[in-house]
Structures are given as structure tokens and as C-alpha cells.
Steps between C-alpha positions, in 0.01 A plus 500: 500500500368449146841397394494223763173367378625486144816327617314227697160412351477162663427622846492792758822677578684411815565748780879478445480594136259791581742634759796476258308685228394768743864558611608523130231757428596696804864498401412622149280778648780601737755510218271715291447729789872543563568564130221757494637675809847510346368636182309778684808582708707534185251739352500702819884519503512619144239772531590642844796734519717498807531837683824693409765497762619832650794652311835499668578854612859622549538775755769771483534743790670834556498737803545872438562710809412858578432800275553480124717185494541335159595133468568304175478124505598303184317166460596243238186348342557165322152366456140642474368524862285675755707725721400689813692826555491624860626830641528543872543872602641572843655777710233764407497820711184544710370159384170616330207253535501433131681584173410486132698276262482407134692304235663612169637305202779667306417835659126490424248448780313175481129550484298427820819419692470778760399387851495617856754330722424482873783515754593155642761505774663816356510335160320576177480199265412541129489186292356388173515179288584520127479247219825524315535396136756623251302812420463575876875533571610846608538732803233466775500759777300532822462862602387651831337822409540692828882475527596396147684188620516238227636161402566415134505131410681442171351186344710377204662194359863454610730753336842433371714755675833424341435693177777626276495862399785456252496256209702183490779543247661214301662438165412324174567120523499491881237363738332686782296394808198703616369433851166563680437421866208530743451450872186284433499195279261530200308228324728524203726742312479631139741709297396742219678727254340842460396579136389855492173511696468117505703220657596162347530184713848356488466131407815312589385189317453696176838689535746273689797670335390844608363460849528294821271541800576382854219488758600468865211571734481878559780563248529476123784550254484561127818432299513671159745310280704610193404866535425713196403868480140390416478352851538841664187618674285454807448159666210446738494238772150410632430324830158339468283510810134394538379854524722671252847497346789708640732625226837659479711599200866541412654662194767313307748695285707300244811682360762415238856470617588820307254703712740562794760628251273769370587763760875431446458524123310826536788642714764388249300652218477830685880499564571426134269774387665746735855398383382534136366849563824609666704369208278671245530825692880479513515411134278793395679748728854392405523658138371826632770508763773410245382771257499762762853388615631518140348849464671605817839367381455662164412833657794475734737419211356790292540735786858391555586543133341845494694589821825374338440687180437814696822453688683446168372818345591696811844353505554583133384855550739543786789363298420732212496793733837405640647468151377849406667643792 
């Protein structure tokens, strides 16, 4: 109101101007109030944390039956997750009112996992939720102690089953294609070359004349160009998943074109060696045979001459005796 009096010193303020001023003051007050409320709400939103949502739990079930049955279930784990493993045991003789069950990981009993399982409609249900990260992958088993029935859940990243036991063989100057394939599609693929205990990432951009990589969903192909003996070795394909990479390796053997001839050359060398030895033996044994033959001929001739001389002497003696008579 003081502002009104300063603005109009010549007389008292009219009721209309007073009402207008009051409305303006009220509007300013309301605006300040709204701004203050918004400011406080902003502070409250920044300092108050919202409650965490419940994690998504994946359930995997298996149902062993009877005494001592063992079941193995393979589960492909692509991402870190919570997973509930459930074992439902049925067909138990006598149906006891309760049984004891526990869990193991990789053959070792999990601490504080043993519990008493009450019978429910001739069924005994043992379940547990696990948080699975890369380090937690492995074999999880539910075991019913009284009858040793169990289920083993194999939690692992997808495995490449088409693995080569024998190396891929090619020749210097050729090109070869190495293939890896999975049932599940990974986030991406990488290729490595093993170097003793380490592995080197194959960079196609850096070596375009040596390598080509083709990515096609759940399959990848590595083409090794212009082969040299230095490119022999182990090549590793790696399927990258959120939880962990799945790897497989294949061995490449690069040969020269003379390599297949080596067995034939070895056989020819053995034959030549054998023929040489036979020839040497014959050559060494031939003079001895000729000498002995000559000796035999000489002995025969000498014997013949001696025999002839003896006959001549006898004939001469006979003739002399005849002449004397």
C-alpha cells in the first residue's frame, strides 16, 4: 500500500486501484509459493531412493522318480541372473512323512543348504534360488539323503559341440577357412591366434592381406590367406556373451608341397640302398668264386696230367717187358 501512496500523492487511493494491487500481490505470493513447493519437491526426489524392484527369477524343474535315480539337466546361461532350481521327487516306497535334502556345487555340499522336506501329495519338493555370475557357473545338484536320488543341473555358457580332434591341413600359398558355430547367437565373435600361453587378437583391419572374418549370427568364419609355415598353430574362436565367453579352438597345419612326397622318397631311398648292398655283395663275392673255380680247374688238369703220365710209364714198362721176351 505504501507504493500506492508514493505513486499518487495528490489524493487517497481509489477502491479499484487497491483491489488491483491486492490481486497482483496475491499472484506474486502464489507464484513464490509454487516455486518453493517445486524446489522442495526436487530436493525430495534427489535425496529419496526408490525401492529396488524384485529380481527376475528363472525356474528350472526336474522330477526324479524312485530309489537312487540320477538325472542330468544341461542349462545354457547367457546372462547373469537369479535362477530357481527345483527338484520334485515322486514314486517313493512307503511314502515317509518327510525326507532330508541338500544341495551341492561341483560335488561339494553347500553350507546351510540341508532342510527337511515334508510330504505333499506323495511328492517331496526341494528348491533353492541361486544368484549366477560368471564365477558361479558349474554343476548344482539336489540330493535326497534317504534314497540318494539326485538331479544335477549343469549351468554353463553354450558349448560349441562340433569340435575337430584332428588338425586342418593345407599347403603353402593356399587359403583355408576355419568355422565356428553355436546354437545360441552371441553378442559378437572374436578370433585369436594362440601364442604359447597367451592369445593374440586377430585384427582384420591391420592384416587385410592375411585374414578375412565373416560374422553371420550364430556362425563365424575365419579365412587365412596366402598361407605360410609361420601361420601354423592353434586358432581360437570366442563367442562373447554377457556372462562369459564360450571358446573353441582348431589347429592349422601348413605344409610345403614336397611334404607328401617324403614317404615316397623314403621308400625309394630304401630300395636304392637295398639294391646297392646287393650289388656290393655280389661284387665282393664274385672274385672269390672265380679263384676257387680256377683252382678247381687247375687241380683237375694237374690230376689228369699225372694220371696220363702214370699211364705212359706203365705202357712203356709193358712194352719193354714185351721186347725182352
